[in-house]
PDB file of all heavy atoms in Angstrom:
ATOM      1  N   MET A   1      -4.392  -8.272  27.890  1.00  0.00           N
ATOM      2  CA  MET A   1      -4.387  -7.352  26.761  1.00  0.00           C
ATOM      3  C   MET A   1      -3.324  -7.740  25.748  1.00  0.00           C
ATOM      4  O   MET A   1      -3.530  -7.635  24.565  1.00  0.00           O
ATOM      5  CB  MET A   1      -4.169  -5.933  27.284  1.00  0.00           C
ATOM      6  CG  MET A   1      -4.149  -4.893  26.209  1.00  0.00           C
ATOM      7  SD  MET A   1      -5.794  -4.636  25.551  1.00  0.00           S
ATOM      8  CE  MET A   1      -5.506  -3.300  24.477  1.00  0.00           C
ATOM      9  N   GLU A   2      -2.177  -8.196  26.237  1.00  0.00           N
ATOM     10  CA  GLU A   2      -1.084  -8.547  25.335  1.00  0.00           C
ATOM     11  C   GLU A   2      -1.463  -9.704  24.409  1.00  0.00           C
ATOM     12  O   GLU A   2      -1.011  -9.768  23.280  1.00  0.00           O
ATOM     13  CB  GLU A   2       0.154  -8.902  26.146  1.00  0.00           C
ATOM     14  CG  GLU A   2       1.389  -9.053  25.298  1.00  0.00           C
ATOM     15  CD  GLU A   2       2.624  -9.219  26.143  1.00  0.00           C
ATOM     16  OE1 GLU A   2       2.813  -8.471  27.113  1.00  0.00           O
ATOM     17  OE2 GLU A   2       3.395 -10.121  25.814  1.00  0.00           O
ATOM     18  N   ALA A   3      -2.290 -10.619  24.879  1.00  0.00           N
ATOM     19  CA  ALA A   3      -2.699 -11.755  24.053  1.00  0.00           C
ATOM     20  C   ALA A   3      -3.497 -11.300  22.832  1.00  0.00           C
ATOM     21  O   ALA A   3      -3.476 -11.959  21.793  1.00  0.00           O
ATOM     22  CB  ALA A   3      -3.522 -12.733  24.888  1.00  0.00           C
ATOM     23  N   LEU A   4      -4.196 -10.184  22.945  1.00  0.00           N
ATOM     24  CA  LEU A   4      -4.962  -9.680  21.812  1.00  0.00           C
ATOM     25  C   LEU A   4      -4.060  -9.217  20.677  1.00  0.00           C
ATOM     26  O   LEU A   4      -4.466  -9.184  19.518  1.00  0.00           O
ATOM     27  CB  LEU A   4      -5.857  -8.524  22.251  1.00  0.00           C
ATOM     28  CG  LEU A   4      -6.980  -8.865  23.217  1.00  0.00           C
ATOM     29  CD1 LEU A   4      -7.699  -7.600  23.653  1.00  0.00           C
ATOM     30  CD2 LEU A   4      -7.958  -9.841  22.587  1.00  0.00           C
ATOM     31  N   LEU A   5      -2.834  -8.846  20.990  1.00  0.00           N
ATOM     32  CA  LEU A   5      -1.911  -8.329  19.993  1.00  0.00           C
ATOM     33  C   LEU A   5      -0.952  -9.393  19.475  1.00  0.00           C
ATOM     34  O   LEU A   5      -0.094  -9.105  18.655  1.00  0.00           O
ATOM     35  CB  LEU A   5      -1.115  -7.164  20.570  1.00  0.00           C
ATOM     36  CG  LEU A   5      -1.951  -5.995  21.082  1.00  0.00           C
ATOM     37  CD1 LEU A   5      -1.048  -4.953  21.717  1.00  0.00           C
ATOM     38  CD2 LEU A   5      -2.746  -5.375  19.963  1.00  0.00           C
ATOM     39  N   ASP A   6      -1.092 -10.610  19.929  1.00  0.00           N
ATOM     40  CA  ASP A   6      -0.157 -11.677  19.579  1.00  0.00           C
ATOM     41  C   ASP A   6      -0.670 -12.485  18.380  1.00  0.00           C
ATOM     42  O   ASP A   6      -1.078 -13.628  18.520  1.00  0.00           O
ATOM     43  CB  ASP A   6       0.053 -12.578  20.788  1.00  0.00           C
ATOM     44  CG  ASP A   6       1.214 -13.535  20.580  1.00  0.00           C
ATOM     45  OD1 ASP A   6       2.087 -13.237  19.748  1.00  0.00           O
ATOM     46  OD2 ASP A   6       1.230 -14.577  21.252  1.00  0.00           O
ATOM     47  N   TYR A   7      -0.646 -11.862  17.211  1.00  0.00           N
ATOM     48  CA  TYR A   7      -1.024 -12.550  15.982  1.00  0.00           C
ATOM     49  C   TYR A   7      -0.331 -11.870  14.804  1.00  0.00           C
ATOM     50  O   TYR A   7       0.141 -10.744  14.916  1.00  0.00           O
ATOM     51  CB  TYR A   7      -2.540 -12.552  15.781  1.00  0.00           C
ATOM     52  CG  TYR A   7      -3.172 -11.190  15.704  1.00  0.00           C
ATOM     53  CD1 TYR A   7      -3.314 -10.545  14.487  1.00  0.00           C
ATOM     54  CD2 TYR A   7      -3.642 -10.559  16.848  1.00  0.00           C
ATOM     55  CE1 TYR A   7      -3.882  -9.293  14.411  1.00  0.00           C
ATOM     56  CE2 TYR A   7      -4.211  -9.301  16.781  1.00  0.00           C
ATOM     57  CZ  TYR A   7      -4.329  -8.679  15.558  1.00  0.00           C
ATOM     58  OH  TYR A   7      -4.889  -7.441  15.481  1.00  0.00           O
ATOM     59  N   ALA A   8      -0.253 -12.580  13.703  1.00  0.00           N
ATOM     60  CA  ALA A   8       0.424 -12.042  12.523  1.00  0.00           C
ATOM     61  C   ALA A   8      -0.378 -10.891  11.929  1.00  0.00           C
ATOM     62  O   ALA A   8      -1.602 -10.968  11.826  1.00  0.00           O
ATOM     63  CB  ALA A   8       0.607 -13.127  11.483  1.00  0.00           C
ATOM     64  N   ARG A   9       0.313  -9.827  11.594  1.00  0.00           N
ATOM     65  CA  ARG A   9      -0.324  -8.673  10.966  1.00  0.00           C
ATOM     66  C   ARG A   9       0.460  -8.329   9.702  1.00  0.00           C
ATOM     67  O   ARG A   9       1.342  -7.473   9.710  1.00  0.00           O
ATOM     68  CB  ARG A   9      -0.349  -7.486  11.923  1.00  0.00           C
ATOM     69  CG  ARG A   9      -1.273  -7.708  13.110  1.00  0.00           C
ATOM     70  CD  ARG A   9      -1.189  -6.583  14.083  1.00  0.00           C
ATOM     71  NE  ARG A   9       0.107  -6.663  14.757  1.00  0.00           N
ATOM     72  CZ  ARG A   9       0.536  -5.796  15.640  1.00  0.00           C
ATOM     73  NH1 ARG A   9      -0.193  -4.783  15.963  1.00  0.00           N
ATOM     74  NH2 ARG A   9       1.714  -5.928  16.200  1.00  0.00           N
ATOM     75  N   PRO A  10       0.141  -9.014   8.608  1.00  0.00           N
ATOM     76  CA  PRO A  10       0.912  -8.769   7.386  1.00  0.00           C
ATOM     77  C   PRO A  10       0.667  -7.375   6.826  1.00  0.00           C
ATOM     78  O   PRO A  10      -0.401  -6.801   6.999  1.00  0.00           O
ATOM     79  CB  PRO A  10       0.397  -9.835   6.417  1.00  0.00           C
ATOM     80  CG  PRO A  10      -0.962 -10.170   6.914  1.00  0.00           C
ATOM     81  CD  PRO A  10      -0.922  -9.981   8.404  1.00  0.00           C
ATOM     82  N   ALA A  11       1.689  -6.853   6.190  1.00  0.00           N
ATOM     83  CA  ALA A  11       1.593  -5.548   5.532  1.00  0.00           C
ATOM     84  C   ALA A  11       1.780  -5.746   4.037  1.00  0.00           C
ATOM     85  O   ALA A  11       2.553  -6.598   3.603  1.00  0.00           O
ATOM     86  CB  ALA A  11       2.664  -4.610   6.078  1.00  0.00           C
ATOM     87  N   TYR A  12       1.045  -4.980   3.271  1.00  0.00           N
ATOM     88  CA  TYR A  12       1.132  -5.064   1.821  1.00  0.00           C
ATOM     89  C   TYR A  12       1.502  -3.690   1.280  1.00  0.00           C
ATOM     90  O   TYR A  12       1.032  -2.677   1.775  1.00  0.00           O
ATOM     91  CB  TYR A  12      -0.195  -5.533   1.227  1.00  0.00           C
ATOM     92  CG  TYR A  12      -0.614  -6.871   1.772  1.00  0.00           C
ATOM     93  CD1 TYR A  12      -1.523  -6.955   2.816  1.00  0.00           C
ATOM     94  CD2 TYR A  12      -0.086  -8.041   1.263  1.00  0.00           C
ATOM     95  CE1 TYR A  12      -1.894  -8.182   3.339  1.00  0.00           C
ATOM     96  CE2 TYR A  12      -0.457  -9.270   1.767  1.00  0.00           C
ATOM     97  CZ  TYR A  12      -1.359  -9.338   2.809  1.00  0.00           C
ATOM     98  OH  TYR A  12      -1.722 -10.547   3.326  1.00  0.00           O
ATOM     99  N   PHE A  13       2.335  -3.664   0.267  1.00  0.00           N
ATOM    100  CA  PHE A  13       2.826  -2.414  -0.280  1.00  0.00           C
ATOM    101  C   PHE A  13       2.534  -2.344  -1.769  1.00  0.00           C
ATOM    102  O   PHE A  13       2.544  -3.350  -2.458  1.00  0.00           O
ATOM    103  CB  PHE A  13       4.338  -2.282  -0.047  1.00  0.00           C
ATOM    104  CG  PHE A  13       4.706  -2.283   1.406  1.00  0.00           C
ATOM    105  CD1 PHE A  13       5.031  -3.459   2.049  1.00  0.00           C
ATOM    106  CD2 PHE A  13       4.697  -1.107   2.128  1.00  0.00           C
ATOM    107  CE1 PHE A  13       5.357  -3.466   3.390  1.00  0.00           C
ATOM    108  CE2 PHE A  13       5.028  -1.105   3.475  1.00  0.00           C
ATOM    109  CZ  PHE A  13       5.361  -2.289   4.106  1.00  0.00           C
ATOM    110  N   ALA A  14       2.267  -1.165  -2.255  1.00  0.00           N
ATOM    111  CA  ALA A  14       2.084  -0.956  -3.684  1.00  0.00           C
ATOM    112  C   ALA A  14       3.461  -0.795  -4.316  1.00  0.00           C
ATOM    113  O   ALA A  14       4.217   0.098  -3.948  1.00  0.00           O
ATOM    114  CB  ALA A  14       1.230   0.276  -3.929  1.00  0.00           C
ATOM    115  N   THR A  15       3.781  -1.678  -5.242  1.00  0.00           N
ATOM    116  CA  THR A  15       5.061  -1.634  -5.949  1.00  0.00           C
ATOM    117  C   THR A  15       4.792  -1.769  -7.444  1.00  0.00           C
ATOM    118  O   THR A  15       3.645  -1.930  -7.864  1.00  0.00           O
ATOM    119  CB  THR A  15       5.979  -2.783  -5.502  1.00  0.00           C
ATOM    120  OG1 THR A  15       5.382  -4.020  -5.882  1.00  0.00           O
ATOM    121  CG2 THR A  15       6.228  -2.767  -4.005  1.00  0.00           C
ATOM    122  N   GLU A  16       5.834  -1.742  -8.230  1.00  0.00           N
ATOM    123  CA  GLU A  16       5.662  -1.932  -9.667  1.00  0.00           C
ATOM    124  C   GLU A  16       5.135  -3.330  -9.982  1.00  0.00           C
ATOM    125  O   GLU A  16       4.360  -3.515 -10.919  1.00  0.00           O
ATOM    126  CB  GLU A  16       6.979  -1.695 -10.401  1.00  0.00           C
ATOM    127  CG  GLU A  16       7.366  -0.239 -10.458  1.00  0.00           C
ATOM    128  CD  GLU A  16       8.602  -0.003 -11.301  1.00  0.00           C
ATOM    129  OE1 GLU A  16       8.924  -0.859 -12.157  1.00  0.00           O
ATOM    130  OE2 GLU A  16       9.248   1.033 -11.104  1.00  0.00           O
ATOM    131  N   GLU A  17       5.529  -4.319  -9.199  1.00  0.00           N
ATOM    132  CA  GLU A  17       5.065  -5.688  -9.422  1.00  0.00           C
ATOM    133  C   GLU A  17       3.632  -5.896  -8.935  1.00  0.00           C
ATOM    134  O   GLU A  17       2.889  -6.691  -9.494  1.00  0.00           O
ATOM    135  CB  GLU A  17       5.993  -6.688  -8.716  1.00  0.00           C
ATOM    136  CG  GLU A  17       7.379  -6.772  -9.295  1.00  0.00           C
ATOM    137  CD  GLU A  17       8.288  -5.641  -8.808  1.00  0.00           C
ATOM    138  OE1 GLU A  17       8.056  -5.118  -7.703  1.00  0.00           O
ATOM    139  OE2 GLU A  17       9.214  -5.289  -9.568  1.00  0.00           O
ATOM    140  N   THR A  18       3.251  -5.213  -7.874  1.00  0.00           N
ATOM    141  CA  THR A  18       1.892  -5.302  -7.322  1.00  0.00           C
ATOM    142  C   THR A  18       1.362  -3.886  -7.141  1.00  0.00           C
ATOM    143  O   THR A  18       1.445  -3.313  -6.052  1.00  0.00           O
ATOM    144  CB  THR A  18       1.890  -6.042  -5.965  1.00  0.00           C
ATOM    145  OG1 THR A  18       2.794  -5.388  -5.084  1.00  0.00           O
ATOM    146  CG2 THR A  18       2.292  -7.495  -6.126  1.00  0.00           C
ATOM    147  N   PRO A  19       0.817  -3.292  -8.200  1.00  0.00           N
ATOM    148  CA  PRO A  19       0.497  -1.867  -8.161  1.00  0.00           C
ATOM    149  C   PRO A  19      -0.596  -1.448  -7.174  1.00  0.00           C
ATOM    150  O   PRO A  19      -0.528  -0.361  -6.629  1.00  0.00           O
ATOM    151  CB  PRO A  19       0.084  -1.545  -9.584  1.00  0.00           C
ATOM    152  CG  PRO A  19      -0.128  -2.840 -10.256  1.00  0.00           C
ATOM    153  CD  PRO A  19       0.563  -3.894  -9.485  1.00  0.00           C
ATOM    154  N   ALA A  20      -1.590  -2.257  -6.924  1.00  0.00           N
ATOM    155  CA  ALA A  20      -2.654  -1.923  -5.976  1.00  0.00           C
ATOM    156  C   ALA A  20      -3.296  -0.571  -6.286  1.00  0.00           C
ATOM    157  O   ALA A  20      -3.581   0.219  -5.393  1.00  0.00           O
ATOM    158  CB  ALA A  20      -2.127  -1.967  -4.548  1.00  0.00           C
ATOM    159  N   SER A  21      -3.521  -0.302  -7.551  1.00  0.00           N
ATOM    160  CA  SER A  21      -4.045   1.011  -7.938  1.00  0.00           C
ATOM    161  C   SER A  21      -5.444   1.269  -7.381  1.00  0.00           C
ATOM    162  O   SER A  21      -5.784   2.411  -7.085  1.00  0.00           O
ATOM    163  CB  SER A  21      -4.044   1.154  -9.453  1.00  0.00           C
ATOM    164  OG  SER A  21      -4.826   0.145 -10.049  1.00  0.00           O
ATOM    165  N   ASP A  22      -6.255   0.225  -7.208  1.00  0.00           N
ATOM    166  CA  ASP A  22      -7.589   0.448  -6.656  1.00  0.00           C
ATOM    167  C   ASP A  22      -7.529   0.915  -5.202  1.00  0.00           C
ATOM    168  O   ASP A  22      -8.265   1.806  -4.796  1.00  0.00           O
ATOM    169  CB  ASP A  22      -8.464  -0.797  -6.807  1.00  0.00           C
ATOM    170  CG  ASP A  22      -7.812  -2.066  -6.314  1.00  0.00           C
ATOM    171  OD1 ASP A  22      -6.570  -2.098  -6.205  1.00  0.00           O
ATOM    172  OD2 ASP A  22      -8.542  -3.042  -6.059  1.00  0.00           O
ATOM    173  N   GLN A  23      -6.621   0.361  -4.394  1.00  0.00           N
ATOM    174  CA  GLN A  23      -6.478   0.823  -3.011  1.00  0.00           C
ATOM    175  C   GLN A  23      -5.916   2.236  -2.963  1.00  0.00           C
ATOM    176  O   GLN A  23      -6.348   3.053  -2.152  1.00  0.00           O
ATOM    177  CB  GLN A  23      -5.564  -0.121  -2.217  1.00  0.00           C
ATOM    178  CG  GLN A  23      -6.214  -1.433  -1.863  1.00  0.00           C
ATOM    179  CD  GLN A  23      -6.055  -2.473  -2.971  1.00  0.00           C
ATOM    180  OE1 GLN A  23      -5.459  -2.211  -4.004  1.00  0.00           O
ATOM    181  NE2 GLN A  23      -6.596  -3.651  -2.758  1.00  0.00           N
ATOM    182  N   CYS A  24      -4.952   2.528  -3.815  1.00  0.00           N
ATOM    183  CA  CYS A  24      -4.377   3.882  -3.847  1.00  0.00           C
ATOM    184  C   CYS A  24      -5.423   4.900  -4.289  1.00  0.00           C
ATOM    185  O   CYS A  24      -5.498   5.998  -3.738  1.00  0.00           O
ATOM    186  CB  CYS A  24      -3.174   3.924  -4.777  1.00  0.00           C
ATOM    187  SG  CYS A  24      -1.770   2.985  -4.153  1.00  0.00           S
ATOM    188  N   ALA A  25      -6.231   4.535  -5.270  1.00  0.00           N
ATOM    189  CA  ALA A  25      -7.281   5.444  -5.734  1.00  0.00           C
ATOM    190  C   ALA A  25      -8.320   5.670  -4.639  1.00  0.00           C
ATOM    191  O   ALA A  25      -8.806   6.791  -4.458  1.00  0.00           O
ATOM    192  CB  ALA A  25      -7.940   4.889  -6.988  1.00  0.00           C
ATOM    193  N   GLY A  26      -8.661   4.630  -3.910  1.00  0.00           N
ATOM    194  CA  GLY A  26      -9.617   4.783  -2.809  1.00  0.00           C
ATOM    195  C   GLY A  26      -9.098   5.701  -1.719  1.00  0.00           C
ATOM    196  O   GLY A  26      -9.845   6.519  -1.174  1.00  0.00           O
ATOM    197  N   ALA A  27      -7.821   5.576  -1.390  1.00  0.00           N
ATOM    198  CA  ALA A  27      -7.235   6.453  -0.376  1.00  0.00           C
ATOM    199  C   ALA A  27      -7.211   7.895  -0.858  1.00  0.00           C
ATOM    200  O   ALA A  27      -7.530   8.824  -0.103  1.00  0.00           O
ATOM    201  CB  ALA A  27      -5.820   5.980  -0.040  1.00  0.00           C
ATOM    202  N   ALA A  28      -6.856   8.111  -2.120  1.00  0.00           N
ATOM    203  CA  ALA A  28      -6.832   9.473  -2.671  1.00  0.00           C
ATOM    204  C   ALA A  28      -8.234  10.074  -2.694  1.00  0.00           C
ATOM    205  O   ALA A  28      -8.418  11.249  -2.374  1.00  0.00           O
ATOM    206  CB  ALA A  28      -6.235   9.460  -4.071  1.00  0.00           C
ATOM    207  N   ALA A  29      -9.218   9.275  -3.060  1.00  0.00           N
ATOM    208  CA  ALA A  29     -10.596   9.766  -3.094  1.00  0.00           C
ATOM    209  C   ALA A  29     -11.076  10.132  -1.691  1.00  0.00           C
ATOM    210  O   ALA A  29     -11.748  11.150  -1.507  1.00  0.00           O
ATOM    211  CB  ALA A  29     -11.515   8.710  -3.706  1.00  0.00           C
ATOM    212  N   SER A  30     -10.718   9.333  -0.706  1.00  0.00           N
ATOM    213  CA  SER A  30     -11.102   9.617   0.671  1.00  0.00           C
ATOM    214  C   SER A  30     -10.503  10.936   1.155  1.00  0.00           C
ATOM    215  O   SER A  30     -11.187  11.743   1.792  1.00  0.00           O
ATOM    216  CB  SER A  30     -10.646   8.472   1.569  1.00  0.00           C
ATOM    217  OG  SER A  30     -10.901   8.748   2.910  1.00  0.00           O
ATOM    218  N   LEU A  31      -9.230  11.158   0.855  1.00  0.00           N
ATOM    219  CA  LEU A  31      -8.590  12.417   1.249  1.00  0.00           C
ATOM    220  C   LEU A  31      -9.231  13.609   0.541  1.00  0.00           C
ATOM    221  O   LEU A  31      -9.439  14.669   1.152  1.00  0.00           O
ATOM    222  CB  LEU A  31      -7.094  12.359   0.940  1.00  0.00           C
ATOM    223  CG  LEU A  31      -6.284  11.396   1.796  1.00  0.00           C
ATOM    224  CD1 LEU A  31      -4.883  11.244   1.228  1.00  0.00           C
ATOM    225  CD2 LEU A  31      -6.253  11.852   3.235  1.00  0.00           C
ATOM    226  N   ALA A  32      -9.570  13.444  -0.733  1.00  0.00           N
ATOM    227  CA  ALA A  32     -10.182  14.545  -1.485  1.00  0.00           C
ATOM    228  C   ALA A  32     -11.564  14.886  -0.936  1.00  0.00           C
ATOM    229  O   ALA A  32     -11.914  16.062  -0.788  1.00  0.00           O
ATOM    230  CB  ALA A  32     -10.276  14.175  -2.961  1.00  0.00           C
ATOM    231  N   VAL A  33     -12.355  13.876  -0.614  1.00  0.00           N
ATOM    232  CA  VAL A  33     -13.700  14.113  -0.082  1.00  0.00           C
ATOM    233  C   VAL A  33     -13.620  14.800   1.274  1.00  0.00           C
ATOM    234  O   VAL A  33     -14.384  15.726   1.554  1.00  0.00           O
ATOM    235  CB  VAL A  33     -14.490  12.785   0.009  1.00  0.00           C
ATOM    236  CG1 VAL A  33     -15.713  12.918   0.881  1.00  0.00           C
ATOM    237  CG2 VAL A  33     -14.888  12.326  -1.378  1.00  0.00           C
ATOM    238  N   ASN A  34     -12.682  14.366   2.116  1.00  0.00           N
ATOM    239  CA  ASN A  34     -12.551  15.012   3.423  1.00  0.00           C
ATOM    240  C   ASN A  34     -12.079  16.451   3.300  1.00  0.00           C
ATOM    241  O   ASN A  34     -12.491  17.298   4.074  1.00  0.00           O
ATOM    242  CB  ASN A  34     -11.645  14.195   4.337  1.00  0.00           C
ATOM    243  CG  ASN A  34     -12.401  13.050   4.952  1.00  0.00           C
ATOM    244  OD1 ASN A  34     -13.464  13.247   5.527  1.00  0.00           O
ATOM    245  ND2 ASN A  34     -11.877  11.858   4.809  1.00  0.00           N
ATOM    246  N   TYR A  35     -11.234  16.735   2.332  1.00  0.00           N
ATOM    247  CA  TYR A  35     -10.851  18.131   2.092  1.00  0.00           C
ATOM    248  C   TYR A  35     -12.091  18.951   1.737  1.00  0.00           C
ATOM    249  O   TYR A  35     -12.302  20.030   2.290  1.00  0.00           O
ATOM    250  CB  TYR A  35      -9.822  18.221   0.966  1.00  0.00           C
ATOM    251  CG  TYR A  35      -9.661  19.649   0.486  1.00  0.00           C
ATOM    252  CD1 TYR A  35      -8.973  20.575   1.257  1.00  0.00           C
ATOM    253  CD2 TYR A  35     -10.252  20.081  -0.695  1.00  0.00           C
ATOM    254  CE1 TYR A  35      -8.850  21.892   0.845  1.00  0.00           C
ATOM    255  CE2 TYR A  35     -10.134  21.389  -1.121  1.00  0.00           C
ATOM    256  CZ  TYR A  35      -9.438  22.290  -0.346  1.00  0.00           C
ATOM    257  OH  TYR A  35      -9.337  23.589  -0.755  1.00  0.00           O
ATOM    258  N   LEU A  36     -12.908  18.431   0.829  1.00  0.00           N
ATOM    259  CA  LEU A  36     -14.112  19.163   0.426  1.00  0.00           C
ATOM    260  C   LEU A  36     -15.077  19.352   1.595  1.00  0.00           C
ATOM    261  O   LEU A  36     -15.742  20.381   1.691  1.00  0.00           O
ATOM    262  CB  LEU A  36     -14.809  18.436  -0.727  1.00  0.00           C
ATOM    263  CG  LEU A  36     -14.037  18.418  -2.044  1.00  0.00           C
ATOM    264  CD1 LEU A  36     -14.745  17.526  -3.065  1.00  0.00           C
ATOM    265  CD2 LEU A  36     -13.859  19.816  -2.593  1.00  0.00           C
ATOM    266  N   ASN A  37     -15.140  18.371   2.485  1.00  0.00           N
ATOM    267  CA  ASN A  37     -16.027  18.472   3.647  1.00  0.00           C
ATOM    268  C   ASN A  37     -15.586  19.541   4.641  1.00  0.00           C
ATOM    269  O   ASN A  37     -16.421  20.175   5.276  1.00  0.00           O
ATOM    270  CB  ASN A  37     -16.125  17.127   4.370  1.00  0.00           C
ATOM    271  CG  ASN A  37     -16.997  16.145   3.649  1.00  0.00           C
ATOM    272  OD1 ASN A  37     -17.880  16.523   2.885  1.00  0.00           O
ATOM    273  ND2 ASN A  37     -16.744  14.872   3.865  1.00  0.00           N
ATOM    274  N   PHE A  38     -14.279  19.737   4.792  1.00  0.00           N
ATOM    275  CA  PHE A  38     -13.781  20.604   5.848  1.00  0.00           C
ATOM    276  C   PHE A  38     -13.188  21.919   5.368  1.00  0.00           C
ATOM    277  O   PHE A  38     -12.824  22.755   6.192  1.00  0.00           O
ATOM    278  CB  PHE A  38     -12.733  19.859   6.686  1.00  0.00           C
ATOM    279  CG  PHE A  38     -13.316  18.749   7.501  1.00  0.00           C
ATOM    280  CD1 PHE A  38     -13.132  17.428   7.126  1.00  0.00           C
ATOM    281  CD2 PHE A  38     -14.038  19.022   8.637  1.00  0.00           C
ATOM    282  CE1 PHE A  38     -13.669  16.401   7.873  1.00  0.00           C
ATOM    283  CE2 PHE A  38     -14.585  18.003   9.396  1.00  0.00           C
ATOM    284  CZ  PHE A  38     -14.401  16.684   9.013  1.00  0.00           C
ATOM    285  N   LYS A  39     -13.072  22.142   4.079  1.00  0.00           N
ATOM    286  CA  LYS A  39     -12.367  23.332   3.592  1.00  0.00           C
ATOM    287  C   LYS A  39     -13.026  24.637   4.024  1.00  0.00           C
ATOM    288  O   LYS A  39     -12.338  25.623   4.231  1.00  0.00           O
ATOM    289  CB  LYS A  39     -12.221  23.296   2.067  1.00  0.00           C
ATOM    290  CG  LYS A  39     -13.523  23.467   1.318  1.00  0.00           C
ATOM    291  CD  LYS A  39     -13.282  23.437  -0.172  1.00  0.00           C
ATOM    292  CE  LYS A  39     -14.595  23.600  -0.871  1.00  0.00           C
ATOM    293  NZ  LYS A  39     -14.616  24.646  -1.820  1.00  0.00           N
ATOM    294  N   ASP A  40     -14.331  24.672   4.172  1.00  0.00           N
ATOM    295  CA  ASP A  40     -15.020  25.913   4.554  1.00  0.00           C
ATOM    296  C   ASP A  40     -15.119  26.089   6.067  1.00  0.00           C
ATOM    297  O   ASP A  40     -15.080  27.207   6.560  1.00  0.00           O
ATOM    298  CB  ASP A  40     -16.420  25.946   3.940  1.00  0.00           C
ATOM    299  CG  ASP A  40     -16.388  26.014   2.433  1.00  0.00           C
ATOM    300  OD1 ASP A  40     -15.430  26.605   1.874  1.00  0.00           O
ATOM    301  OD2 ASP A  40     -17.319  25.477   1.786  1.00  0.00           O
ATOM    302  N   THR A  41     -15.265  24.990   6.815  1.00  0.00           N
ATOM    303  CA  THR A  41     -15.461  25.106   8.253  1.00  0.00           C
ATOM    304  C   THR A  41     -14.168  25.025   9.043  1.00  0.00           C
ATOM    305  O   THR A  41     -14.081  25.615  10.133  1.00  0.00           O
ATOM    306  CB  THR A  41     -16.405  23.988   8.758  1.00  0.00           C
ATOM    307  OG1 THR A  41     -15.839  22.725   8.416  1.00  0.00           O
ATOM    308  CG2 THR A  41     -17.793  24.133   8.141  1.00  0.00           C
ATOM    309  N   ASP A  42     -13.161  24.309   8.526  1.00  0.00           N
ATOM    310  CA  ASP A  42     -11.887  24.156   9.252  1.00  0.00           C
ATOM    311  C   ASP A  42     -10.758  24.025   8.229  1.00  0.00           C
ATOM    312  O   ASP A  42     -10.227  22.940   8.009  1.00  0.00           O
ATOM    313  CB  ASP A  42     -11.946  22.940  10.167  1.00  0.00           C
ATOM    314  CG  ASP A  42     -10.809  22.896  11.143  1.00  0.00           C
ATOM    315  OD1 ASP A  42      -9.890  23.733  11.042  1.00  0.00           O
ATOM    316  OD2 ASP A  42     -10.816  22.022  12.024  1.00  0.00           O
ATOM    317  N   PRO A  43     -10.377  25.139   7.596  1.00  0.00           N
ATOM    318  CA  PRO A  43      -9.383  25.057   6.524  1.00  0.00           C
ATOM    319  C   PRO A  43      -8.012  24.555   6.977  1.00  0.00           C
ATOM    320  O   PRO A  43      -7.323  23.912   6.195  1.00  0.00           O
ATOM    321  CB  PRO A  43      -9.283  26.480   6.000  1.00  0.00           C
ATOM    322  CG  PRO A  43     -10.011  27.335   6.956  1.00  0.00           C
ATOM    323  CD  PRO A  43     -10.877  26.478   7.794  1.00  0.00           C
ATOM    324  N   ASP A  44      -7.626  24.798   8.220  1.00  0.00           N
ATOM    325  CA  ASP A  44      -6.349  24.279   8.697  1.00  0.00           C
ATOM    326  C   ASP A  44      -6.363  22.756   8.747  1.00  0.00           C
ATOM    327  O   ASP A  44      -5.373  22.101   8.418  1.00  0.00           O
ATOM    328  CB  ASP A  44      -6.009  24.834  10.085  1.00  0.00           C
ATOM    329  CG  ASP A  44      -5.654  26.304  10.031  1.00  0.00           C
ATOM    330  OD1 ASP A  44      -5.229  26.783   8.966  1.00  0.00           O
ATOM    331  OD2 ASP A  44      -5.819  26.974  11.077  1.00  0.00           O
ATOM    332  N   TYR A  45      -7.479  22.182   9.171  1.00  0.00           N
ATOM    333  CA  TYR A  45      -7.614  20.722   9.216  1.00  0.00           C
ATOM    334  C   TYR A  45      -7.703  20.144   7.815  1.00  0.00           C
ATOM    335  O   TYR A  45      -7.124  19.114   7.528  1.00  0.00           O
ATOM    336  CB  TYR A  45      -8.842  20.342  10.028  1.00  0.00           C
ATOM    337  CG  TYR A  45      -9.077  18.855  10.106  1.00  0.00           C
ATOM    338  CD1 TYR A  45      -8.267  18.058  10.907  1.00  0.00           C
ATOM    339  CD2 TYR A  45     -10.107  18.242   9.405  1.00  0.00           C
ATOM    340  CE1 TYR A  45      -8.469  16.702  10.991  1.00  0.00           C
ATOM    341  CE2 TYR A  45     -10.313  16.888   9.480  1.00  0.00           C
ATOM    342  CZ  TYR A  45      -9.492  16.107  10.275  1.00  0.00           C
ATOM    343  OH  TYR A  45      -9.697  14.763  10.355  1.00  0.00           O
ATOM    344  N   ALA A  46      -8.401  20.849   6.940  1.00  0.00           N
ATOM    345  CA  ALA A  46      -8.574  20.367   5.562  1.00  0.00           C
ATOM    346  C   ALA A  46      -7.236  20.300   4.886  1.00  0.00           C
ATOM    347  O   ALA A  46      -6.950  19.418   4.110  1.00  0.00           O
ATOM    348  CB  ALA A  46      -9.511  21.284   4.807  1.00  0.00           C
TER     349      ALA A  46
END
């Protein structure tokens, strides 16, 4: 199992130099859609 985890896993961050606005917008849209999906049936989760 340990061999499966033995590889490089780079991380990327949104900064002023590399804004990544499309990824940030996608994450925000995903959170908004999930709120709309759950607000009536499970408001605590939403």
